[in-house]
C-alpha positions as CSV (number, residue, x, y, z in Angstrom):
1,M,-11.8,8.7,-28.5
2,R,-9.5,7.3,-25.9
3,S,-6.1,8.6,-24.9
4,A,-3.6,7.3,-22.3
5,V,-0.7,9.1,-20.7
6,R,2.0,7.3,-18.7
7,V,2.3,9.0,-15.4
8,G,4.4,6.5,-13.5
9,A,6.2,3.2,-13.8
10,G,8.3,0.9,-11.6
11,P,9.6,-2.7,-11.7
12,G,6.8,-4.8,-13.1
13,F,4.1,-2.1,-13.1
14,A,2.9,0.9,-15.0
15,L,0.4,3.7,-14.2
16,D,-1.6,5.4,-16.9
17,A,-4.1,8.2,-16.8
18,V,-6.8,7.2,-19.3
19,T,-9.2,9.8,-20.7
20,C,-12.2,8.7,-22.8
21,D,-14.3,11.2,-24.7
22,D,-16.7,8.7,-26.3
23,D,-20.4,9.2,-26.0
24,H,-22.2,6.1,-27.3
25,R,-24.7,3.6,-25.9
26,R,-23.6,0.7,-28.1
27,W,-20.9,-1.8,-27.1
28,S,-17.5,-1.2,-28.5
29,P,-15.7,-3.9,-30.5
30,V,-14.2,-6.7,-28.4
31,E,-10.9,-5.8,-26.7
32,T,-8.6,-8.6,-25.3
33,N,-6.7,-7.7,-22.2
34,S,-3.0,-8.5,-22.2
35,A,-2.1,-8.1,-18.5
36,H,-3.4,-8.0,-15.0
37,R,-4.9,-4.5,-14.8
38,L,-6.7,-2.6,-12.1
39,V,-8.9,0.2,-13.3
40,L,-10.4,2.9,-11.0
41,V,-12.5,5.8,-12.1
42,R,-11.5,9.3,-11.1
43,R,-14.4,11.1,-12.9
44,G,-17.4,10.0,-14.9
45,R,-18.9,6.6,-15.5
46,F,-19.2,3.9,-18.2
47,R,-20.4,0.4,-18.7
48,R,-18.2,-2.7,-19.0
49,L,-19.2,-6.1,-20.4
50,A,-16.9,-9.1,-19.6
51,D,-17.7,-12.8,-19.1
52,G,-21.3,-12.1,-20.1
53,R,-21.8,-9.7,-17.3
54,S,-22.4,-6.0,-17.6
55,S,-21.5,-3.6,-14.8
56,L,-21.6,0.2,-14.3
57,V,-18.1,1.4,-13.5
58,D,-17.8,4.7,-11.6
59,P,-15.8,6.1,-8.6
60,T,-17.4,3.6,-6.3
61,L,-16.9,0.5,-8.4
62,A,-13.5,-0.5,-10.0
63,Y,-12.5,-3.7,-11.8
64,L,-9.6,-6.0,-12.2
65,S,-8.9,-7.4,-15.7
66,T,-6.9,-10.6,-16.3
67,P,-4.8,-11.6,-19.3
68,G,-6.8,-13.0,-22.2
69,E,-10.1,-11.6,-20.8
70,E,-12.4,-10.1,-23.5
71,E,-14.0,-6.8,-22.7
72,R,-16.5,-4.4,-24.4
73,F,-17.4,-0.9,-23.2
74,A,-20.2,1.6,-23.6
75,H,-20.3,5.3,-22.6
76,P,-23.9,6.4,-22.5
77,A,-23.1,9.1,-20.0
78,G,-20.3,10.8,-21.9
79,G,-16.6,10.8,-21.1
80,D,-14.6,9.6,-18.1
81,V,-11.1,9.8,-16.6
82,C,-9.6,6.6,-15.1
83,T,-6.5,5.3,-13.5
84,S,-5.2,2.1,-15.1
85,V,-2.5,0.1,-13.2
86,S,-0.9,-2.7,-15.3
87,L,1.0,-5.5,-13.5
88,S,3.4,-7.9,-15.1
89,A,2.8,-11.6,-14.8
90,G,5.9,-11.9,-12.5
91,L,4.7,-9.1,-10.2
92,W,1.2,-10.6,-10.0
93,R,2.6,-14.0,-8.9
94,T,4.8,-12.2,-6.3
95,L,1.9,-10.3,-4.8
96,A,-1.1,-12.7,-5.3
97,G,0.5,-16.1,-5.6
98,E,0.9,-18.8,-8.2
99,D,-2.1,-19.5,-10.4
100,V,-4.4,-17.2,-8.5
101,R,-7.3,-15.9,-10.5
102,P,-9.8,-13.4,-9.1
103,S,-13.1,-14.8,-8.1
104,R,-14.8,-11.8,-9.7
105,S,-13.7,-8.7,-11.6
106,A,-15.8,-5.9,-10.0
107,L,-14.7,-4.5,-6.6
108,Y,-16.3,-2.0,-4.4
109,V,-14.3,1.2,-3.8
110,D,-14.9,2.1,-0.2
111,A,-13.5,5.3,1.4
112,R,-10.3,3.6,2.4
113,L,-9.6,2.3,-1.1
114,D,-10.5,5.7,-2.5
115,V,-7.9,7.3,-0.2
116,A,-5.3,4.6,-1.2
117,H,-6.1,5.5,-4.9
118,R,-5.6,9.2,-4.2
119,R,-2.3,8.6,-2.3
120,F,-1.1,6.4,-5.2
121,L,-1.7,9.2,-7.7
122,A,0.1,11.7,-5.3
123,A,3.0,9.3,-5.1
124,A,3.3,9.2,-8.8
125,Q,3.9,13.0,-8.8
126,A,6.7,12.7,-6.2
127,G,9.1,11.2,-8.6
128,D,10.1,8.2,-6.5
129,A,8.8,5.2,-8.4
130,P,11.2,2.5,-7.0
131,F,10.1,3.1,-3.4
132,G,7.4,5.7,-2.8
133,L,5.2,4.7,-5.7
134,A,5.8,1.0,-5.1
135,E,4.7,1.3,-1.5
136,A,1.6,3.2,-2.5
137,L,0.9,0.5,-5.0
138,L,1.1,-2.2,-2.3
139,S,-1.4,-0.3,-0.2
140,L,-3.8,0.1,-3.1
141,L,-3.5,-3.6,-4.2
142,S,-3.9,-4.9,-0.6
143,G,-7.4,-3.5,-0.4
144,A,-8.3,-4.6,-3.9
145,L,-7.0,-8.1,-3.8
146,R,-8.6,-8.8,-0.4
147,Q,-12.0,-8.4,-2.1
148,V,-11.5,-10.5,-5.3
149,T,-9.1,-13.2,-4.0
150,D,-10.4,-13.6,-0.4
151,R,-6.9,-12.9,1.0
152,P,-4.5,-10.0,1.3
153,L,-1.2,-9.6,-0.5
154,R,1.2,-12.6,0.0
155,E,3.2,-12.6,3.2
156,A,6.0,-14.8,1.7
157,A,8.0,-14.7,-1.5
158,G,8.4,-17.8,-3.6
159,G,11.2,-19.7,-5.3
160,E,14.8,-19.3,-4.3
161,A,14.0,-16.2,-2.2
162,A,11.6,-18.2,0.0
163,R,14.2,-21.0,0.5
164,G,16.8,-18.4,1.5
165,A,14.3,-16.9,4.0
166,A,13.8,-20.3,5.6
167,R,17.5,-20.4,6.4
168,R,17.5,-17.2,8.4
169,S,15.3,-15.3,10.9
170,T,12.5,-13.4,9.3
171,S,11.1,-11.6,12.3
172,P,10.1,-8.0,11.5
173,A,13.2,-6.7,13.4
174,A,15.5,-9.0,11.5
175,I,13.9,-8.0,8.2
176,V,14.3,-4.3,9.0
177,D,18.0,-4.8,10.1
178,A,18.8,-6.7,6.9
179,A,17.1,-4.1,4.8
180,R,18.9,-1.2,6.6
181,E,22.2,-2.9,6.0
182,A,21.5,-3.3,2.3
183,I,20.5,0.3,2.0
184,A,23.5,1.5,4.0
185,C,26.0,-0.4,1.8
186,D,24.2,0.6,-1.4
187,H,23.6,-3.0,-2.4
188,E,22.5,-3.3,-6.0
189,A,19.2,-4.8,-5.0
190,A,18.4,-1.9,-2.7
191,G,17.6,0.3,-5.7
192,D,13.9,-0.6,-5.5
193,L,11.5,-2.1,-3.1
194,L,10.7,-5.2,-5.1
195,S,14.4,-6.1,-5.7
196,L,15.1,-5.5,-2.0
197,A,12.3,-7.8,-0.9
198,E,13.6,-10.5,-3.3
199,L,17.1,-10.1,-1.8
200,L,15.7,-10.6,1.7
201,G,13.5,-13.5,0.8
202,V,10.2,-11.8,1.9
203,S,7.3,-10.4,0.1
204,P,7.3,-6.7,-0.7
205,Y,4.2,-6.3,1.4
206,R,5.9,-7.9,4.5
207,L,9.0,-5.8,4.0
208,S,6.9,-2.6,3.9
209,R,4.9,-3.5,7.0
210,A,8.0,-4.4,8.9
211,F,9.4,-0.9,8.7
212,T,6.1,0.7,9.9
213,R,5.9,-1.8,12.8
214,E,9.5,-1.6,13.9
215,L,10.5,2.1,13.2
216,G,7.2,3.8,13.0
217,V,8.0,5.1,9.5
218,S,7.6,3.7,6.0
219,L,10.5,2.1,4.1
220,T,10.3,5.0,1.7
221,H,10.7,7.5,4.5
222,Y,13.6,5.6,6.0
223,R,15.4,5.3,2.6
224,N,14.9,9.1,2.1
225,R,16.2,9.7,5.6
226,V,19.5,8.0,4.7
227,R,19.8,9.9,1.5
228,V,19.0,13.2,3.2
229,G,21.8,12.4,5.7
230,R,24.2,11.9,2.9
231,A,23.1,15.1,1.2
232,L,23.7,17.0,4.4
233,D,27.2,15.6,4.7
234,R,28.0,17.0,1.3
235,L,26.2,20.3,1.9
236,E,28.2,20.7,5.1
237,R,31.3,20.4,3.0
238,G,30.0,23.2,0.8
239,E,28.5,21.3,-2.1
240,R,26.9,23.7,-4.5
241,G,26.1,21.5,-7.5
242,L,22.5,20.5,-6.5
243,A,21.8,18.8,-9.8
244,R,24.9,16.7,-9.4
245,L,24.1,15.9,-5.8
246,A,20.6,14.8,-6.8
247,A,21.9,12.5,-9.5
248,D,24.6,11.0,-7.2
249,L,22.1,10.2,-4.5
250,G,19.5,8.7,-6.9
251,F,16.8,11.4,-6.8
252,A,14.7,11.9,-9.9
253,D,16.0,15.5,-10.3
254,Q,17.0,18.6,-8.3
255,A,13.4,19.4,-7.5
256,H,12.9,16.0,-6.0
257,L,16.0,16.5,-3.9
258,T,14.8,19.9,-2.7
259,R,11.3,18.6,-1.8
260,T,12.7,15.7,0.2
261,I,15.3,17.7,2.1
262,R,12.8,20.3,3.0
263,R,10.3,17.7,4.1
264,H,12.8,15.9,6.4
265,A,15.0,18.8,7.6
266,G,12.7,21.8,7.3
267,H,14.8,23.9,4.9
268,T,15.8,23.9,1.3
269,P,19.3,22.5,0.4
270,T,20.6,26.1,-0.1
271,A,19.4,27.1,3.3
272,M,20.8,24.0,4.9
273,R,24.2,24.6,3.3
274,H,24.2,28.1,4.8
275,L,23.1,26.8,8.3
276,L,25.7,24.0,8.3
277,T,28.6,26.1,7.0
278,H,27.7,29.2,9.1
279,P,27.0,27.9,12.6
280,E,26.5,31.4,13.9
281,A,23.5,31.9,11.6
282,D,20.2,32.4,13.3
283,G,17.9,31.1,10.6
284,P,17.7,29.9,7.0
285,A,19.2,31.7,4.1
286,G,18.7,31.5,0.4
287,G,14.9,31.5,0.4
288,G,14.4,28.5,2.6
289,R,11.0,27.9,4.1
290,R,10.4,25.9,7.3
291,A,8.0,23.1,6.5
292,G,7.2,22.1,10.1
293,P,9.0,20.1,12.9
294,V,11.9,18.1,11.7
295,G,10.9,14.4,11.3
296,S,7.2,15.1,11.2
297,A,6.8,14.0,7.6
298,R,6.5,10.4,6.6
299,A,7.5,10.6,2.9
């Protein structure tokens, strides 16, 4: 018996936790894959048959399925728990390139790819699919595609975006400045990493790397820093509606707002409001807990 739970989704991708309780040695009926799909095992192991080749899939060996590929599975060792990442055709073309097919489906999960997988799952719990989860996806796919396509994620976008990029500077500093301007003015395309990259005429991977190179922080961290600053402005004016504040600033919910402010500023929103409206205060109020030096986090 197989069950799947959707634990995250963003523009062009979806993340499912798949649990299989089957215990059989015979091959399952043929299944035809409908999307590019990266599958990594979290626990257990099973066998996969595709293109006439059988492979043992476990936490050290993942696989990448392509649309139209026929697969069969066997579970001689019992159940397993997997992470399944589905990519739309458009996102695959953006990240891998036009008409690129993997040279093989199986890929070795070294320690770095294992860490990228774990960080991707952690990002899914944070509630920031447009940026945090998308950046974690890029890190995961970078390691995977390097194995099966003999190259990393694409450095340049295609189509109109690429032609627009050719007409302007695309140095890392210029990319970061343009992205910061779009975020600052709340451009419609700044709502998620992939749309922002399209607006700037660069690949999502290049945009993400540019922030780390130029500012020393991720694009996700920078965007959250801007939102935290706006939250502090309103808290300084006495804002008490935290759910409304979270919705206005694009956080998933009040808990997401609270986690982000505490991570960046060291206190909860309630404690920050007290500190900002009572300058004589010696410390946090309202149950705030210092989370470490301000600016030490990178989320």
